[in-house]
PQR file of N, CA, C, O and H, with PARSE charges and radii, in Angstrom:
ATOM      1  N   MET A   1     130.047  71.663  61.914 -0.4000 1.5000
ATOM      2  CA  MET A   1     130.573  72.666  62.821 -0.0000 2.0000
ATOM      3  C   MET A   1     131.864  72.151  63.448  0.5500 1.7000
ATOM      4  O   MET A   1     131.933  71.016  63.920 -0.5500 1.4000
ATOM      5  N   ASP A   2     132.866  72.990  63.445 -0.4000 1.5000
ATOM      6  CA  ASP A   2     134.126  72.677  64.114 -0.0000 2.0000
ATOM      7  C   ASP A   2     133.849  72.599  65.614  0.5500 1.7000
ATOM      8  O   ASP A   2     133.222  73.501  66.169 -0.5500 1.4000
ATOM      9  H   ASP A   2     132.810  73.912  63.062  0.4000 1.0000
ATOM     10  N   GLU A   3     134.293  71.564  66.261 -0.4000 1.5000
ATOM     11  CA  GLU A   3     134.011  71.368  67.681 -0.0000 2.0000
ATOM     12  C   GLU A   3     134.651  72.431  68.573  0.5500 1.7000
ATOM     13  O   GLU A   3     134.308  72.527  69.751 -0.5500 1.4000
ATOM     14  H   GLU A   3     134.802  70.831  65.810  0.4000 1.0000
ATOM     15  N   ARG A   4     135.569  73.228  68.038 -0.4000 1.5000
ATOM     16  CA  ARG A   4     136.265  74.213  68.858 -0.0000 2.0000
ATOM     17  C   ARG A   4     135.806  75.643  68.624  0.5500 1.7000
ATOM     18  O   ARG A   4     136.335  76.566  69.243 -0.5500 1.4000
ATOM     19  H   ARG A   4     135.848  73.151  67.081  0.4000 1.0000
ATOM     20  N   SER A   5     134.838  75.845  67.748 -0.4000 1.5000
ATOM     21  CA  SER A   5     134.407  77.214  67.476 -0.0000 2.0000
ATOM     22  C   SER A   5     132.922  77.281  67.147  0.5500 1.7000
ATOM     23  O   SER A   5     132.284  76.280  66.822 -0.5500 1.4000
ATOM     24  H   SER A   5     134.408  75.095  67.245  0.4000 1.0000
ATOM     25  N   VAL A   6     132.399  78.492  67.243 -0.4000 1.5000
ATOM     26  CA  VAL A   6     131.005  78.743  66.902 -0.0000 2.0000
ATOM     27  C   VAL A   6     130.981  79.400  65.532  0.5500 1.7000
ATOM     28  O   VAL A   6     131.773  80.308  65.281 -0.5500 1.4000
ATOM     29  H   VAL A   6     132.918  79.305  67.507  0.4000 1.0000
ATOM     30  N   PRO A   7     130.102  78.972  64.642 -0.5600 1.5000
ATOM     31  CA  PRO A   7     130.032  79.613  63.323  0.2800 2.0000
ATOM     32  C   PRO A   7     129.739  81.118  63.463  0.5500 1.7000
ATOM     33  O   PRO A   7     129.012  81.536  64.364 -0.5500 1.4000
ATOM     34  N   ASP A   8     130.306  81.907  62.575 -0.4000 1.5000
ATOM     35  CA  ASP A   8     130.146  83.361  62.641 -0.0000 2.0000
ATOM     36  C   ASP A   8     128.689  83.786  62.654  0.5500 1.7000
ATOM     37  O   ASP A   8     128.321  84.686  63.408 -0.5500 1.4000
ATOM     38  H   ASP A   8     130.897  81.568  61.842  0.4000 1.0000
ATOM     39  N   ASP A   9     127.852  83.161  61.838 -0.4000 1.5000
ATOM     40  CA  ASP A   9     126.445  83.572  61.792 -0.0000 2.0000
ATOM     41  C   ASP A   9     125.729  83.282  63.111  0.5500 1.7000
ATOM     42  O   ASP A   9     124.834  84.031  63.502 -0.5500 1.4000
ATOM     43  H   ASP A   9     128.151  82.430  61.225  0.4000 1.0000
ATOM     44  N   THR A  10     126.107  82.216  63.794 -0.4000 1.5000
ATOM     45  CA  THR A  10     125.522  81.900  65.096 -0.0000 2.0000
ATOM     46  C   THR A  10     125.948  82.930  66.134  0.5500 1.7000
ATOM     47  O   THR A  10     125.132  83.398  66.927 -0.5500 1.4000
ATOM     48  H   THR A  10     126.834  81.608  63.476  0.4000 1.0000
ATOM     49  N   TYR A  11     127.233  83.278  66.124 -0.4000 1.5000
ATOM     50  CA  TYR A  11     127.734  84.289  67.064 -0.0000 2.0000
ATOM     51  C   TYR A  11     127.071  85.644  66.793  0.5500 1.7000
ATOM     52  O   TYR A  11     126.664  86.328  67.732 -0.5500 1.4000
ATOM     53  H   TYR A  11     127.897  82.898  65.480  0.4000 1.0000
ATOM     54  N   GLU A  12     126.964  86.028  65.547 -0.4000 1.5000
ATOM     55  CA  GLU A  12     126.348  87.312  65.198 -0.0000 2.0000
ATOM     56  C   GLU A  12     124.894  87.373  65.647  0.5500 1.7000
ATOM     57  O   GLU A  12     124.432  88.412  66.119 -0.5500 1.4000
ATOM     58  H   GLU A  12     127.295  85.472  64.785  0.4000 1.0000
ATOM     59  N   GLU A  13     124.174  86.270  65.503 -0.4000 1.5000
ATOM     60  CA  GLU A  13     122.779  86.221  65.961 -0.0000 2.0000
ATOM     61  C   GLU A  13     122.716  86.393  67.475  0.5500 1.7000
ATOM     62  O   GLU A  13     121.890  87.154  67.979 -0.5500 1.4000
ATOM     63  H   GLU A  13     124.549  85.426  65.120  0.4000 1.0000
ATOM     64  N   ALA A  14     123.576  85.698  68.198 -0.4000 1.5000
ATOM     65  CA  ALA A  14     123.601  85.829  69.660 -0.0000 2.0000
ATOM     66  C   ALA A  14     123.988  87.248  70.073  0.5500 1.7000
ATOM     67  O   ALA A  14     123.432  87.790  71.029 -0.5500 1.4000
ATOM     68  H   ALA A  14     124.248  85.080  67.790  0.4000 1.0000
ATOM     69  N   ALA A  15     124.938  87.848  69.358 -0.4000 1.5000
ATOM     70  CA  ALA A  15     125.410  89.203  69.679 -0.0000 2.0000
ATOM     71  C   ALA A  15     124.322  90.250  69.470  0.5500 1.7000
ATOM     72  O   ALA A  15     124.391  91.332  70.053 -0.5500 1.4000
ATOM     73  H   ALA A  15     125.390  87.408  68.582  0.4000 1.0000
ATOM     74  N   ARG A  16     123.327  89.951  68.655 -0.4000 1.5000
ATOM     75  CA  ARG A  16     122.204  90.876  68.478 -0.0000 2.0000
ATOM     76  C   ARG A  16     121.304  90.906  69.710  0.5500 1.7000
ATOM     77  O   ARG A  16     120.561  91.865  69.920 -0.5500 1.4000
ATOM     78  H   ARG A  16     123.270  89.073  68.181  0.4000 1.0000
ATOM     79  N   HIS A  17     121.372  89.858  70.518 -0.4000 1.5000
ATOM     80  CA  HIS A  17     120.480  89.732  71.672 -0.0000 2.0000
ATOM     81  C   HIS A  17     121.179  89.952  73.014  0.5500 1.7000
ATOM     82  O   HIS A  17     120.525  90.251  74.013 -0.5500 1.4000
ATOM     83  H   HIS A  17     121.975  89.078  70.348  0.4000 1.0000
ATOM     84  N   PHE A  18     122.494  89.805  73.040 -0.4000 1.5000
ATOM     85  CA  PHE A  18     123.245  89.891  74.296 -0.0000 2.0000
ATOM     86  C   PHE A  18     124.437  90.833  74.150  0.5500 1.7000
ATOM     87  O   PHE A  18     125.012  90.962  73.069 -0.5500 1.4000
ATOM     88  H   PHE A  18     123.026  89.562  72.228  0.4000 1.0000
ATOM     89  N   THR A  19     124.803  91.493  75.256 -0.4000 1.5000
ATOM     90  CA  THR A  19     126.025  92.298  75.274 -0.0000 2.0000
ATOM     91  C   THR A  19     127.223  91.349  75.322  0.5500 1.7000
ATOM     92  O   THR A  19     127.061  90.146  75.530 -0.5500 1.4000
ATOM     93  H   THR A  19     124.336  91.389  76.134  0.4000 1.0000
ATOM     94  N   GLU A  20     128.415  91.891  75.131 -0.4000 1.5000
ATOM     95  CA  GLU A  20     129.619  91.058  75.203 -0.0000 2.0000
ATOM     96  C   GLU A  20     129.746  90.421  76.584  0.5500 1.7000
ATOM     97  O   GLU A  20     130.077  89.241  76.696 -0.5500 1.4000
ATOM     98  H   GLU A  20     128.546  92.868  74.963  0.4000 1.0000
ATOM     99  N   LYS A  21     129.483  91.205  77.645 -0.4000 1.5000
ATOM    100  CA  LYS A  21     129.554  90.665  79.004 -0.0000 2.0000
ATOM    101  C   LYS A  21     128.534  89.549  79.196  0.5500 1.7000
ATOM    102  O   LYS A  21     128.844  88.526  79.806 -0.5500 1.4000
ATOM    103  H   LYS A  21     129.215  92.164  77.554  0.4000 1.0000
ATOM    104  N   GLU A  22     127.318  89.735  78.681 -0.4000 1.5000
ATOM    105  CA  GLU A  22     126.292  88.697  78.803 -0.0000 2.0000
ATOM    106  C   GLU A  22     126.686  87.430  78.053  0.5500 1.7000
ATOM    107  O   GLU A  22     126.420  86.325  78.526 -0.5500 1.4000
ATOM    108  H   GLU A  22     127.066  90.566  78.185  0.4000 1.0000
ATOM    109  N   LEU A  23     127.317  87.577  76.887 -0.4000 1.5000
ATOM    110  CA  LEU A  23     127.789  86.398  76.148 -0.0000 2.0000
ATOM    111  C   LEU A  23     128.866  85.662  76.938  0.5500 1.7000
ATOM    112  O   LEU A  23     128.893  84.432  76.962 -0.5500 1.4000
ATOM    113  H   LEU A  23     127.533  88.475  76.503  0.4000 1.0000
ATOM    114  N   ILE A  24     129.746  86.412  77.578 -0.4000 1.5000
ATOM    115  CA  ILE A  24     130.783  85.795  78.410 -0.0000 2.0000
ATOM    116  C   ILE A  24     130.140  85.076  79.582  0.5500 1.7000
ATOM    117  O   ILE A  24     130.488  83.934  79.879 -0.5500 1.4000
ATOM    118  H   ILE A  24     129.725  87.411  77.558  0.4000 1.0000
ATOM    119  N   ASP A  25     129.193  85.748  80.259 -0.4000 1.5000
ATOM    120  CA  ASP A  25     128.506  85.132  81.399 -0.0000 2.0000
ATOM    121  C   ASP A  25     127.756  83.867  80.972  0.5500 1.7000
ATOM    122  O   ASP A  25     127.782  82.854  81.672 -0.5500 1.4000
ATOM    123  H   ASP A  25     128.910  86.676  80.017  0.4000 1.0000
ATOM    124  N   LEU A  26     127.098  83.936  79.835 -0.4000 1.5000
ATOM    125  CA  LEU A  26     126.373  82.774  79.323 -0.0000 2.0000
ATOM    126  C   LEU A  26     127.323  81.624  79.019  0.5500 1.7000
ATOM    127  O   LEU A  26     127.036  80.471  79.342 -0.5500 1.4000
ATOM    128  H   LEU A  26     127.077  84.758  79.267  0.4000 1.0000
ATOM    129  N   THR A  27     128.452  81.939  78.398 -0.4000 1.5000
ATOM    130  CA  THR A  27     129.462  80.919  78.092 -0.0000 2.0000
ATOM    131  C   THR A  27     129.986  80.275  79.367  0.5500 1.7000
ATOM    132  O   THR A  27     130.150  79.056  79.433 -0.5500 1.4000
ATOM    133  H   THR A  27     128.685  82.875  78.136  0.4000 1.0000
ATOM    134  N   MET A  28     130.249  81.104  80.387 -0.4000 1.5000
ATOM    135  CA  MET A  28     130.743  80.568  81.657 -0.0000 2.0000
ATOM    136  C   MET A  28     129.683  79.700  82.336  0.5500 1.7000
ATOM    137  O   MET A  28     130.014  78.663  82.910 -0.5500 1.4000
ATOM    138  H   MET A  28     130.116  82.093  80.334  0.4000 1.0000
ATOM    139  N   ALA A  29     128.416  80.112  82.278 -0.4000 1.5000
ATOM    140  CA  ALA A  29     127.342  79.324  82.884 -0.0000 2.0000
ATOM    141  C   ALA A  29     127.212  77.966  82.199  0.5500 1.7000
ATOM    142  O   ALA A  29     127.074  76.939  82.865 -0.5500 1.4000
ATOM    143  H   ALA A  29     128.148  80.955  81.812  0.4000 1.0000
ATOM    144  N   VAL A  30     127.257  77.965  80.874 -0.4000 1.5000
ATOM    145  CA  VAL A  30     127.173  76.701  80.131 -0.0000 2.0000
ATOM    146  C   VAL A  30     128.369  75.809  80.468  0.5500 1.7000
ATOM    147  O   VAL A  30     128.215  74.602  80.655 -0.5500 1.4000
ATOM    148  H   VAL A  30     127.369  78.799  80.333  0.4000 1.0000
ATOM    149  N   GLY A  31     129.552  76.405  80.545 -0.4000 1.5000
ATOM    150  CA  GLY A  31     130.750  75.646  80.905 -0.0000 2.0000
ATOM    151  C   GLY A  31     130.637  75.053  82.305  0.5500 1.7000
ATOM    152  O   GLY A  31     131.011  73.903  82.534 -0.5500 1.4000
ATOM    153  H   GLY A  31     129.677  77.385  80.394  0.4000 1.0000
ATOM    154  N   PHE A  32     130.113  75.858  83.247 -0.4000 1.5000
ATOM    155  CA  PHE A  32     129.931  75.377  84.611 -0.0000 2.0000
ATOM    156  C   PHE A  32     128.964  74.197  84.646  0.5500 1.7000
ATOM    157  O   PHE A  32     129.219  73.198  85.318 -0.5500 1.4000
ATOM    158  H   PHE A  32     129.809  76.792  83.060  0.4000 1.0000
ATOM    159  N   ILE A  33     127.861  74.317  83.921 -0.4000 1.5000
ATOM    160  CA  ILE A  33     126.869  73.238  83.883 -0.0000 2.0000
ATOM    161  C   ILE A  33     127.496  71.969  83.303  0.5500 1.7000
ATOM    162  O   ILE A  33     127.240  70.866  83.785 -0.5500 1.4000
ATOM    163  H   ILE A  33     127.655  75.129  83.375  0.4000 1.0000
ATOM    164  N   ASN A  34     128.313  72.136  82.270 -0.4000 1.5000
ATOM    165  CA  ASN A  34     128.990  70.989  81.666 -0.0000 2.0000
ATOM    166  C   ASN A  34     129.885  70.299  82.692  0.5500 1.7000
ATOM    167  O   ASN A  34     129.848  69.076  82.832 -0.5500 1.4000
ATOM    168  H   ASN A  34     128.520  73.033  81.879  0.4000 1.0000
ATOM    169  N   VAL A  35     130.683  71.079  83.403 -0.4000 1.5000
ATOM    170  CA  VAL A  35     131.577  70.510  84.420 -0.0000 2.0000
ATOM    171  C   VAL A  35     130.768  69.848  85.528  0.5500 1.7000
ATOM    172  O   VAL A  35     131.089  68.738  85.953 -0.5500 1.4000
ATOM    173  H   VAL A  35     130.714  72.072  83.289  0.4000 1.0000
ATOM    174  N   ALA A  36     129.710  70.529  86.003 -0.4000 1.5000
ATOM    175  CA  ALA A  36     128.883  69.960  87.071 -0.0000 2.0000
ATOM    176  C   ALA A  36     128.273  68.627  86.636  0.5500 1.7000
ATOM    177  O   ALA A  36     128.245  67.671  87.411 -0.5500 1.4000
ATOM    178  H   ALA A  36     129.450  71.430  85.659  0.4000 1.0000
ATOM    179  N   ASN A  37     127.790  68.566  85.404 -0.4000 1.5000
ATOM    180  CA  ASN A  37     127.218  67.313  84.907 -0.0000 2.0000
ATOM    181  C   ASN A  37     128.258  66.209  84.849  0.5500 1.7000
ATOM    182  O   ASN A  37     127.972  65.068  85.213 -0.5500 1.4000
ATOM    183  H   ASN A  37     127.813  69.343  84.774  0.4000 1.0000
ATOM    184  N   ARG A  38     129.450  66.533  84.398 -0.4000 1.5000
ATOM    185  CA  ARG A  38     130.507  65.521  84.319 -0.0000 2.0000
ATOM    186  C   ARG A  38     130.912  65.023  85.707  0.5500 1.7000
ATOM    187  O   ARG A  38     131.165  63.834  85.898 -0.5500 1.4000
ATOM    188  H   ARG A  38     129.682  67.460  84.102  0.4000 1.0000
ATOM    189  N   LEU A  39     130.971  65.952  86.681 -0.4000 1.5000
ATOM    190  CA  LEU A  39     131.289  65.541  88.050 -0.0000 2.0000
ATOM    191  C   LEU A  39     130.176  64.680  88.634  0.5500 1.7000
ATOM    192  O   LEU A  39     130.445  63.692  89.318 -0.5500 1.4000
ATOM    193  H   LEU A  39     130.765  66.918  86.525  0.4000 1.0000
ATOM    194  N   ASN A  40     128.927  65.053  88.363 -0.4000 1.5000
ATOM    195  CA  ASN A  40     127.808  64.246  88.857 -0.0000 2.0000
ATOM    196  C   ASN A  40     127.836  62.842  88.272  0.5500 1.7000
ATOM    197  O   ASN A  40     127.518  61.873  88.962 -0.5500 1.4000
ATOM    198  H   ASN A  40     128.709  65.855  87.807  0.4000 1.0000
ATOM    199  N   ILE A  41     128.210  62.731  87.019 -0.4000 1.5000
ATOM    200  CA  ILE A  41     128.329  61.405  86.401 -0.0000 2.0000
ATOM    201  C   ILE A  41     129.475  60.631  87.045  0.5500 1.7000
ATOM    202  O   ILE A  41     129.325  59.458  87.385 -0.5500 1.4000
ATOM    203  H   ILE A  41     128.468  63.518  86.459  0.4000 1.0000
ATOM    204  N   ALA A  42     130.624  61.293  87.211 -0.4000 1.5000
ATOM    205  CA  ALA A  42     131.799  60.617  87.776 -0.0000 2.0000
ATOM    206  C   ALA A  42     131.547  60.131  89.201  0.5500 1.7000
ATOM    207  O   ALA A  42     131.986  59.044  89.576 -0.5500 1.4000
ATOM    208  H   ALA A  42     130.746  62.246  86.934  0.4000 1.0000
ATOM    209  N   PHE A  43     130.835  60.939  89.997 -0.4000 1.5000
ATOM    210  CA  PHE A  43     130.578  60.579  91.389 -0.0000 2.0000
ATOM    211  C   PHE A  43     129.232  59.887  91.591  0.5500 1.7000
ATOM    212  O   PHE A  43     128.814  59.617  92.717 -0.5500 1.4000
ATOM    213  H   PHE A  43     130.478  61.822  89.692  0.4000 1.0000
ATOM    214  N   GLU A  44     128.557  59.602  90.456 -0.4000 1.5000
ATOM    215  CA  GLU A  44     127.274  58.903  90.484 -0.0000 2.0000
ATOM    216  C   GLU A  44     126.298  59.561  91.456  0.5500 1.7000
ATOM    217  O   GLU A  44     125.653  58.884  92.256 -0.5500 1.4000
ATOM    218  H   GLU A  44     128.896  59.821  89.541  0.4000 1.0000
ATOM    219  N   THR A  45     126.198  60.885  91.378 -0.4000 1.5000
ATOM    220  CA  THR A  45     125.289  61.643  92.238 -0.0000 2.0000
ATOM    221  C   THR A  45     123.849  61.345  91.860  0.5500 1.7000
ATOM    222  O   THR A  45     123.473  61.503  90.698 -0.5500 1.4000
ATOM    223  H   THR A  45     126.722  61.436  90.728  0.4000 1.0000
ATOM    224  N   PRO A  46     123.042  60.919  92.814 -0.5600 1.5000
ATOM    225  CA  PRO A  46     121.632  60.671  92.506  0.2800 2.0000
ATOM    226  C   PRO A  46     120.938  61.972  92.093  0.5500 1.7000
ATOM    227  O   PRO A  46     121.217  63.032  92.654 -0.5500 1.4000
ATOM    228  N   VAL A  47     120.056  61.891  91.135 -0.4000 1.5000
ATOM    229  CA  VAL A  47     119.362  63.065  90.623 -0.0000 2.0000
ATOM    230  C   VAL A  47     118.594  63.778  91.722  0.5500 1.7000
ATOM    231  O   VAL A  47     118.557  65.009  91.739 -0.5500 1.4000
ATOM    232  H   VAL A  47     119.830  61.030  90.679  0.4000 1.0000
ATOM    233  N   GLU A  48     117.981  63.043  92.637 -0.4000 1.5000
ATOM    234  CA  GLU A  48     117.167  63.669  93.674 -0.0000 2.0000
ATOM    235  C   GLU A  48     117.981  64.515  94.645  0.5500 1.7000
ATOM    236  O   GLU A  48     117.397  65.289  95.404 -0.5500 1.4000
ATOM    237  H   GLU A  48     118.011  62.043  92.623  0.4000 1.0000
ATOM    238  N   ASP A  49     119.304  64.397  94.650 -0.4000 1.5000
ATOM    239  CA  ASP A  49     120.151  65.217  95.518 -0.0000 2.0000
ATOM    240  C   ASP A  49     120.447  66.590  94.924  0.5500 1.7000
ATOM    241  O   ASP A  49     121.036  67.435  95.599 -0.5500 1.4000
ATOM    242  H   ASP A  49     119.778  63.768  94.034  0.4000 1.0000
ATOM    243  N   TYR A  50     120.055  66.825  93.689 -0.4000 1.5000
ATOM    244  CA  TYR A  50     120.371  68.064  92.986 -0.0000 2.0000
ATOM    245  C   TYR A  50     119.350  69.133  93.325  0.5500 1.7000
ATOM    246  O   TYR A  50     118.147  68.889  93.235 -0.5500 1.4000
ATOM    247  H   TYR A  50     119.576  66.139  93.141  0.4000 1.0000
ATOM    248  N   ASN A  51     119.811  70.319  93.716 -0.4000 1.5000
ATOM    249  CA  ASN A  51     118.930  71.427  94.067 -0.0000 2.0000
ATOM    250  C   ASN A  51     119.278  72.634  93.202  0.5500 1.7000
ATOM    251  O   ASN A  51     120.304  73.276  93.423 -0.5500 1.4000
ATOM    252  H   ASN A  51     120.788  70.517  93.790  0.4000 1.0000
ATOM    253  N   VAL A  52     118.435  72.948  92.222 -0.4000 1.5000
ATOM    254  CA  VAL A  52     118.698  74.044  91.293 -0.0000 2.0000
ATOM    255  C   VAL A  52     118.879  75.355  92.031  0.5500 1.7000
ATOM    256  O   VAL A  52     119.809  76.103  91.730 -0.5500 1.4000
ATOM    257  H   VAL A  52     117.601  72.427  92.043  0.4000 1.0000
ATOM    258  N   GLY A  53     118.021  75.651  92.982 -0.4000 1.5000
ATOM    259  CA  GLY A  53     118.105  76.908  93.720 -0.0000 2.0000
ATOM    260  C   GLY A  53     119.443  77.088  94.417  0.5500 1.7000
ATOM    261  O   GLY A  53     119.958  78.204  94.487 -0.5500 1.4000
ATOM    262  H   GLY A  53     117.266  75.043  93.226  0.4000 1.0000
ATOM    263  N   GLN A  54     120.003  76.025  94.924 -0.4000 1.5000
ATOM    264  CA  GLN A  54     121.285  76.090  95.617 -0.0000 2.0000
ATOM    265  C   GLN A  54     122.385  76.545  94.665  0.5500 1.7000
ATOM    266  O   GLN A  54     123.220  77.370  95.035 -0.5500 1.4000
ATOM    267  H   GLN A  54     119.585  75.118  94.867  0.4000 1.0000
ATOM    268  N   VAL A  55     122.396  76.019  93.448 -0.4000 1.5000
ATOM    269  CA  VAL A  55     123.405  76.402  92.461 -0.0000 2.0000
ATOM    270  C   VAL A  55     123.198  77.852  92.040  0.5500 1.7000
ATOM    271  O   VAL A  55     124.161  78.613  91.941 -0.5500 1.4000
ATOM    272  H   VAL A  55     121.718  75.348  93.147  0.4000 1.0000
ATOM    273  N   VAL A  56     121.954  78.239  91.793 -0.4000 1.5000
ATOM    274  CA  VAL A  56     121.654  79.605  91.378 -0.0000 2.0000
ATOM    275  C   VAL A  56     122.067  80.587  92.471  0.5500 1.7000
ATOM    276  O   VAL A  56     122.664  81.623  92.176 -0.5500 1.4000
ATOM    277  H   VAL A  56     121.171  77.622  91.873  0.4000 1.0000
ATOM    278  N   ASP A  57     121.758  80.276  93.723 -0.4000 1.5000
ATOM    279  CA  ASP A  57     122.141  81.143  94.840 -0.0000 2.0000
ATOM    280  C   ASP A  57     123.654  81.291  94.913  0.5500 1.7000
ATOM    281  O   ASP A  57     124.166  82.389  95.137 -0.5500 1.4000
ATOM    282  H   ASP A  57     121.273  79.434  93.962  0.4000 1.0000
ATOM    283  N   LYS A  58     124.361  80.199  94.728 -0.4000 1.5000
ATOM    284  CA  LYS A  58     125.829  80.222  94.795 -0.0000 2.0000
ATOM    285  C   LYS A  58     126.402  81.078  93.666  0.5500 1.7000
ATOM    286  O   LYS A  58     127.330  81.855  93.891 -0.5500 1.4000
ATOM    287  H   LYS A  58     123.946  79.308  94.546  0.4000 1.0000
ATOM    288  N   LEU A  59     125.862  80.944  92.461 -0.4000 1.5000
ATOM    289  CA  LEU A  59     126.320  81.747  91.325 -0.0000 2.0000
ATOM    290  C   LEU A  59     126.020  83.222  91.559  0.5500 1.7000
ATOM    291  O   LEU A  59     126.834  84.078  91.213 -0.5500 1.4000
ATOM    292  H   LEU A  59     125.108  80.313  92.279  0.4000 1.0000
ATOM    293  N   ALA A  60     124.875  83.530  92.135 -0.4000 1.5000
ATOM    294  CA  ALA A  60     124.494  84.925  92.383 -0.0000 2.0000
ATOM    295  C   ALA A  60     125.441  85.572  93.399  0.5500 1.7000
ATOM    296  O   ALA A  60     125.711  86.769  93.307 -0.5500 1.4000
ATOM    297  H   ALA A  60     124.213  82.835  92.416  0.4000 1.0000
ATOM    298  N   GLN A  61     125.935  84.817  94.343 -0.4000 1.5000
ATOM    299  CA  GLN A  61     126.855  85.338  95.345 -0.0000 2.0000
ATOM    300  C   GLN A  61     128.196  85.735  94.751  0.5500 1.7000
ATOM    301  O   GLN A  61     128.863  86.637  95.258 -0.5500 1.4000
ATOM    302  H   GLN A  61     125.715  83.844  94.417  0.4000 1.0000
ATOM    303  N   THR A  62     128.590  85.061  93.674 -0.4000 1.5000
ATOM    304  CA  THR A  62     129.888  85.344  93.055 -0.0000 2.0000
ATOM    305  C   THR A  62     129.813  86.431  92.000  0.5500 1.7000
ATOM    306  O   THR A  62     130.848  86.911  91.538 -0.5500 1.4000
ATOM    307  H   THR A  62     128.048  84.328  93.263  0.4000 1.0000
ATOM    308  N   ALA A  63     128.601  86.833  91.605 -0.4000 1.5000
ATOM    309  CA  ALA A  63     128.438  87.840  90.543 -0.0000 2.0000
ATOM    310  C   ALA A  63     128.739  89.235  91.023  0.5500 1.7000
ATOM    311  O   ALA A  63     128.647  90.187  90.248 -0.5500 1.4000
ATOM    312  H   ALA A  63     127.760  86.443  91.980  0.4000 1.0000
TER
END
């Protein structure tokens, strides 16, 4: 798999289950999680300080 793209068959399978907006939202959520993980690694954030509900609440406020 090319690191910069999703294979057509994978995208088509996802498109059968999600609307275009949902695919965009899912992509943004995955991207956000990636960035958050990288920041947590860079700042050596202890795992016990992470609160899933806090992130979900924050994302819901921006939707």
